[in-house]
N, C-alpha and C positions, 0 to 999 in steps of 0.2 A: 074176217081179216086174218092177219098173221097169228094173233093169239088163238083164235078158234082152230086154225089149221094145226098149230103146234100142240094144242091140248088134245085134239083128235088123234094125231099119230102117236103122241106120247102114251095115251091110254091104250093103244094097240101094241105097246112094247117097242116102239121105235125111238131112236135118238136122231139128232141131226148135227150137221157140220157147224151149226150156229150155237150149240150148247143148250143147256136147260132153260135159259131165259134169253131168247133172241132179241136183240136191240132193233128198234125201228130205224135207228140211225145206220144200220148195216143194210144199205140198199143195194140192189143189183140191177135196177133199171133207172135210167135218168134220160128220158126222151120226151120230145114234144112234137106234136103235129105241125108241119110247116104249111105255109100258104100255097105250096105247090101240090098238096095232097087233097083228096076229096074231104068234104065236111069242113068247109072254111070256117064255120062258126066255132070249131074246136082248135083252130090255128093259134099258135103262140109265137110272138116275136122272139128272136134269139136272146134279147136282154131279159126276157121273162121265163125262158125255158126251164131254168133250175127251180124257179119258184112256182110256176103254174103247170109244169109238165108232170109226167108220170115218174115219180121218185118213190120206189117201193122195193121191199124185199120180196122178190118173186121166185128166186132160184135157190133150191135146196138140194142137199145130198142127205138122204135119210137111209137108215140102216137098223137092223135088229140090235138093240142095246145089249142083249144077252150074248151076242157074238163078237161085236167090235165096238170100239169107241174112237172118237175123233180127237186127235191131239194137236193138229195144226190145220187151220183153214185159211183160205185166201180168196180174194177176188181179183180179177184182171179185166180192165177195160181198155187196154192198150195193145194186147197181143205180145207184150214184152215182159210178162209176169210182174206187172206193176198195176196199181190202182190209183187213178187220178181223181180225187174227190170232186174237183170243180168241173170236170169234163162232162159235157152232154154228148151222148152217143145215140145212134151210130155216127161214125166219121168216115172219111175216105180210107183211113188206115185201119179202122176197126169197124167193120160193116154190120155188126150185130147190135140190136137194141137191148140186149141182156149181157151182163158181165159173165165172164168165165168164172166158174166156181170150182175150187179144188180143195181136197182135204186129205190128210194122212190118216188112214184107218189102222188101228192096231187091234189084233185079236185079243179078246178079253182074257183068254186062258194063257196068253203070253204077253204080259205088259212090256212096253218098250222101255229099256234102260239105255239111255244114250251113251253112258259110259261104257257099258259092255259092247255096244255096237262099234264104238270107236276103237276099242282095244282089239276086237276081232279083225278089223280091217288092217291094223298095223302089223 
């Protein structure tokens, strides 16, 4: 599961966008098989999709911890840079069954100082 995956890549010197202790509540899939798809025995009604469907953390951005670190991560299941917790997807507007995952990576030899960045732009 998630814990085994995290332990394995951490031991190899990698970090992830979800930090040192990924929460199982940070899911990136929330879908359920419909009655229109094969394998009817796995079909779930819309009212049960959130409870009985596939709700898991399956999408990761991993990187060498010695080179970069993640300072901001986000999920998007709308295509509008938002994450709607109660939404089952795919939908007609968001056709993927996985959320979009993004992260801001910072080189470890140059830590991000948001004050300096704002002053440089001014």
